[in-house]
Steps between C-alpha positions, in 0.01 A plus 500: 500500500629851410455629856717229643754552236521879576512427875780237447720745295516747773385815321582815701136607506191315608278376207164370581275322231145469580167449301205746493168387365253741349157582631234262358751220450487385869364146396846400383679582821493147639643337177754782463626440859476119516842348571692829456691723750464817297328780709154582343297812552149571385429836356195671659295814453681654784843397368492505124825411303420372162314799361731767633810305371332402172562135565423235241437131588832327591704818534799520721508857630851608581544760767813689589651545857235774570206266391446707180397313191795450256358273241300177456579168346227276371534133564260412217705671254837402671464145601747429800558145380716670237838558662555826312176641635590392856828662484341825341255515793773457761726766331187748502469429877860555569515812287169650667645451851854584421597160654859388482 
């Protein structure tokens, strides 16, 4: 898992990967979380995320050290089973955080 790999490499900044589910898609939460250790948050009316960030389904939204949106990386377009896509996402996370 990418989170474990980043943690094991000892980056000089903390990087946390988590999932955020959009409002109206709650019925899939149990299946999305089954057998996984990825933190999973549910968007609510009081705490909207998808609309303000312009999220598309399966987007990885990358934030900088100040929690500002830098870019997004769509996992439908960029399947992580392709090693090049995996490395590209990892490089984007490293660049956005300034990790060494």
